[in-house]
C-alpha positions as CSV (number, residue, x, y, z in Angstrom):
1,X,0.0,0.0,0.0
2,X,1.3,3.4,-0.9
3,X,1.2,5.5,2.2
4,X,1.7,9.2,2.6
5,X,0.0,12.4,3.5
6,X,-3.3,13.6,2.1
7,X,-4.7,10.1,2.0
8,X,-8.2,10.6,3.2
9,X,-9.1,7.0,2.6
10,X,-6.4,5.9,5.1
11,X,-7.6,8.5,7.6
12,X,-11.1,7.0,7.4
13,X,-10.0,3.4,7.5
14,X,-7.7,3.7,10.6
15,X,-10.2,6.0,12.4
16,X,-13.1,3.6,11.9
17,X,-10.9,0.7,13.0
18,X,-10.1,2.5,16.3
19,X,-13.6,3.6,16.9
20,X,-15.0,0.1,16.3
21,X,-12.4,-1.3,18.7
22,X,-13.1,1.4,21.2
23,X,-16.9,1.2,21.3
24,X,-16.9,-2.5,20.8
25,X,-14.6,-3.1,23.8
26,X,-15.8,-0.4,26.2
27,X,-19.5,-0.8,25.3
28,X,-20.3,2.5,27.2
29,X,-23.5,2.5,29.1
30,X,-23.2,5.4,31.6
31,X,-22.7,9.0,30.8
32,X,-19.1,9.1,32.1
33,X,-18.3,6.1,29.9
34,X,-19.7,7.7,26.8
35,X,-17.7,10.9,27.6
36,X,-14.5,8.9,28.0
37,X,-15.1,7.0,24.8
38,X,-15.8,10.3,23.0
39,X,-12.6,11.9,24.2
40,X,-10.6,8.8,23.0
41,X,-12.4,8.9,19.7
42,X,-11.5,12.5,19.2
43,X,-7.9,11.8,20.1
44,X,-7.8,9.0,17.5
45,X,-9.3,11.3,14.8
46,X,-6.7,14.0,15.6
47,X,-3.9,11.4,15.4
48,X,-4.8,9.8,12.0
49,X,-5.9,13.1,10.5
50,X,-2.2,14.2,10.8
51,X,-0.6,10.8,10.2
52,X,-2.3,10.3,6.8
53,X,-4.0,13.7,6.2
54,X,-2.6,17.2,6.8
55,X,0.8,17.1,8.6
56,X,0.2,20.2,10.8
57,X,2.8,19.2,13.3
58,X,5.5,19.0,10.7
59,X,4.6,22.4,9.3
60,X,4.9,23.9,12.8
61,X,8.1,22.1,13.7
62,X,9.8,22.8,10.4
63,X,9.3,26.5,10.8
64,X,10.8,26.3,14.3
65,X,13.6,23.8,13.9
66,X,14.4,23.9,10.2
67,X,13.8,22.0,6.9
68,X,15.1,18.6,8.3
69,X,11.5,18.3,9.5
70,X,10.0,19.1,6.1
71,X,6.3,18.1,5.8
72,X,7.1,16.9,2.3
73,X,8.8,13.8,3.6
74,X,6.4,11.3,5.1
75,X,9.0,9.6,7.3
76,X,9.5,12.9,9.2
77,X,6.2,12.3,10.8
78,X,7.9,9.9,13.2
79,X,9.4,13.1,14.5
80,X,11.6,12.0,17.4
81,X,14.6,10.9,15.3
82,X,14.6,13.7,12.8
83,X,13.9,16.2,15.6
84,X,17.0,15.3,17.4
85,X,19.1,14.4,14.3
86,X,19.4,10.7,15.3
87,X,19.4,9.2,11.8
88,X,17.4,6.6,10.0
89,X,18.3,3.7,12.3
90,X,16.8,5.5,15.3
91,X,13.8,6.5,13.2
92,X,13.3,2.8,12.4
93,X,13.8,1.9,16.1
94,X,11.2,4.4,17.3
95,X,8.8,3.1,14.6
96,X,9.2,-0.6,15.5
97,X,9.0,0.1,19.3
98,X,5.9,2.4,18.8
99,X,4.0,-0.1,16.6
100,X,4.9,-2.9,19.0
101,X,3.3,-1.1,21.9
102,X,0.3,-0.2,19.7
103,X,-0.1,-3.9,18.9
104,X,0.4,-5.1,22.5
105,X,-2.1,-2.5,23.7
106,X,-4.7,-3.5,21.1
107,X,-4.4,-7.2,21.9
108,X,-4.5,-6.6,25.7
109,X,-7.7,-4.6,25.3
110,X,-9.3,-7.3,23.2
111,X,-8.2,-10.1,25.5
112,X,-9.5,-8.2,28.5
113,X,-12.9,-7.6,26.8
114,X,-13.2,-11.3,25.9
115,X,-12.6,-12.4,29.5
116,X,-14.9,-9.7,31.0
117,X,-17.9,-9.9,28.8
118,X,-19.1,-13.4,30.0
119,X,-18.5,-12.3,33.6
120,X,-19.9,-8.8,33.4
121,X,-22.4,-9.3,36.2
122,X,-19.8,-10.9,38.6
123,X,-16.2,-10.4,39.6
124,X,-14.0,-11.3,36.7
125,X,-10.9,-13.1,38.1
126,X,-10.0,-15.5,35.3
127,X,-7.4,-15.1,32.6
128,X,-5.8,-11.6,32.5
129,X,-8.2,-10.4,35.2
130,X,-6.4,-12.6,37.6
131,X,-3.5,-10.1,37.5
132,X,-5.0,-6.8,36.2
133,X,-8.4,-5.3,37.2
134,X,-8.7,-3.0,34.1
135,X,-6.8,-4.6,31.2
136,X,-8.9,-2.7,28.6
137,X,-7.8,0.6,30.0
138,X,-4.2,-0.8,30.3
139,X,-4.4,-1.6,26.7
140,X,-5.6,1.8,25.7
141,X,-2.8,3.4,27.8
142,X,-0.2,1.2,26.1
143,X,-1.7,2.1,22.7
144,X,-1.4,5.8,23.5
145,X,2.2,5.4,24.6
146,X,3.1,3.5,21.5
147,X,1.4,6.0,19.2
148,X,3.4,8.8,20.9
149,X,6.6,6.8,20.2
150,X,5.7,6.1,16.6
151,X,3.9,9.2,15.4
152,X,3.5,12.1,17.9
153,X,1.6,15.2,17.0
154,X,1.3,18.4,18.9
155,X,-2.4,17.9,19.7
156,X,-2.2,14.2,20.6
157,X,1.1,14.6,22.6
158,X,-0.3,17.4,24.7
159,X,-3.7,15.7,25.3
160,X,-2.3,12.2,26.0
161,X,-1.8,12.8,29.7
162,X,-5.4,14.1,29.9
163,X,-6.6,10.9,28.3
164,X,-4.7,8.8,30.7
165,X,-6.2,10.7,33.6
166,X,-9.7,10.1,32.2
167,X,-9.1,6.4,32.3
168,X,-7.5,6.5,35.7
169,X,-10.5,8.2,37.1
170,X,-12.9,5.9,35.3
171,X,-11.1,2.9,36.8
172,X,-11.3,4.4,40.3
173,X,-15.1,5.0,39.9
174,X,-15.6,1.4,38.7
175,X,-13.7,0.1,41.7
176,X,-15.8,2.1,44.0
177,X,-19.0,0.8,42.5
178,X,-17.7,-2.8,42.6
179,X,-16.8,-2.4,46.3
180,X,-20.3,-1.3,47.0
181,X,-21.7,-4.2,44.9
182,X,-19.4,-7.1,45.9
183,X,-18.1,-6.0,49.3
184,X,-15.2,-7.9,50.8
185,X,-14.9,-10.3,47.9
186,X,-13.9,-7.4,45.6
187,X,-11.7,-5.9,48.4
188,X,-9.8,-9.2,48.5
189,X,-9.5,-9.2,44.8
190,X,-8.0,-5.7,44.8
191,X,-5.3,-6.8,47.2
192,X,-4.4,-9.7,44.9
193,X,-4.3,-7.7,41.6
194,X,-2.9,-4.6,40.1
195,X,-5.1,-1.7,38.7
196,X,-3.4,-1.4,35.3
197,X,-0.3,-3.6,35.6
198,X,0.3,-6.9,37.3
199,X,1.0,-6.8,41.1
200,X,3.9,-9.0,41.9
201,X,4.0,-10.4,45.4
202,X,6.9,-9.3,47.6
203,X,6.5,-12.3,49.9
């Protein structure tokens, strides 16, 4: 596939993929969940609109740092290596690392959803949920981190911390509700698992 800027078809394809993944996994029901999904969806649209659409970040950075960040070169969108003059090998390294995190985050979110959905009315403690209480959110956070390694833009880079805070607060609210619903059973589960990443016993 010939990739490059001003490819509206690719903007649509990737954006639709992320939105289907997002709403299919989160399945928002409450107002705060719809709000969180909406923020993430807007973030994805901003990311892919620059990645395959109009390279606004490169136009801004090339005016500040010089023509080595020219928006005429698609590979400059990876930003980190050309920004610091690190060369093609580093550019490739950032690309591979970023896309690996994106893939891992996507798979983690999907695996988490597959384990949660059959146990949505009880405490899910099987599979990945044995170690992590919110693997879908973990997956999205890893996806965001990978995207920022691979293809950061001004808008998505500055808003990424806000997005992570949104999911952190959503996780806290869900834990509060589960404590009210399941009581000591959920409290015990919380002691045995990590919120976003596995909790390793120190015993």
